[in-house]
C-alpha angles and dihedrals in degrees: 000000000000113000118237117220114254092233090059091048090053092053092049090048095048091120088064121067112278100327089314123062128139118350123246112286094021114150094205114138115239114249117231113265116268115226113228131179114261112253116211110221111211113238118227113254118233112265114259113215112244114251114245112263113259118230111265118250127237090256091055096044099045098071090045090053091047088055088059099260096147096189087060089051090057091048091047088052088054091053091051092048094047099047113139133201133330084030121061122230114255101218094166091054092048092050091051091052095045092047092050092051094044093051089049091056101262102144096201089055089061091049092051092046088052090056090056090054093044094052097034094238109167090338137061110278110259114172094183091055089048091051092051092049092048091050092048090049093048093048088052091055107265109139092202091059090053092051093048096049087044089056090053091053091046094054097031091239111161091343134059108274108263119174093188091057090041092055094044096048095043090048089055089051095046093046088051091057101260113141094207092063091050090049092052091049090049090055091049092052093043093052098034088239108165091334136062112282107258118167095184091054089046089054092050092051093045089052091051090049092050092049087053087058096251101151096206089053090059090047093051090048089050093049093050092045093050092047095044095240108163091343139055109282114260116171094183093056090040090056091050091052093047089050089052090051089051092050089052090057104267110139093198090059089053091051093048091049090048091053090052091054091045094060101023098249109165091348142043112288111260118176094188092054090045091054092049091053093045088054091052090048090052092051088048091062100263099135096187089063091052088059092042091051092054092052091043092053091049089057096248088123122043127186117245112250122217 
């Protein structure tokens, strides 16, 4: 026999008291209905998705850091390092904050301090010091430190090139949620560098990197998608992924997207949009797009029109 939902039974039995009432065959006389005031039951409002948390400003982070919240000190250091015009970066201030956090045992502080030494920001470049700080950071549990020391082993920068160490350290970083580690692993699988060439695995890792907001991961995924490497070629999707890489700060993604607009690959040709993206690529450190932009602006290169 098919079961009837309890809620339906209750509605059908509303004349009896609360889904119960007198039993069958009862001779009890029905009491006159009692008038009660209607009670309005509030209806639940649809859930509103929480807005993503905005990065805290220097003014918000500074008092937290002064109270001894060392994670806030590291984030404040990032804000000082990443200042853009009209403000000037404060590399010395960032180094002081990273150093304080690192010496107090905050692993990410060591990783960020290593970046300053690797790139020579506010301090003389010292790749060996950077390597030691990345290793210390990784061993203390910071995924970003693992990815960065893994990148050094992959390229042979400041250390003898070692693909086994590169794979192990980048795997630690990727597993820990750092997009750079996933990107480096994707490149190793794509190129068959120290591992068997596996384009499908490279795509998976590039996707993971992109989802972790590593701009170059999105760019790599876009390049492979446009070229049909490990997946059916799709220039429209490839353009979207390169654009995402660009928006996450990867100059190469900006250049790739600009080239797509220049020739109308995956989109309608748009010379103005191409020039804008070449300019962003140039500002992002992609020198070849600086030169291309100059030629483009002189009219030597013209976008194809459909």
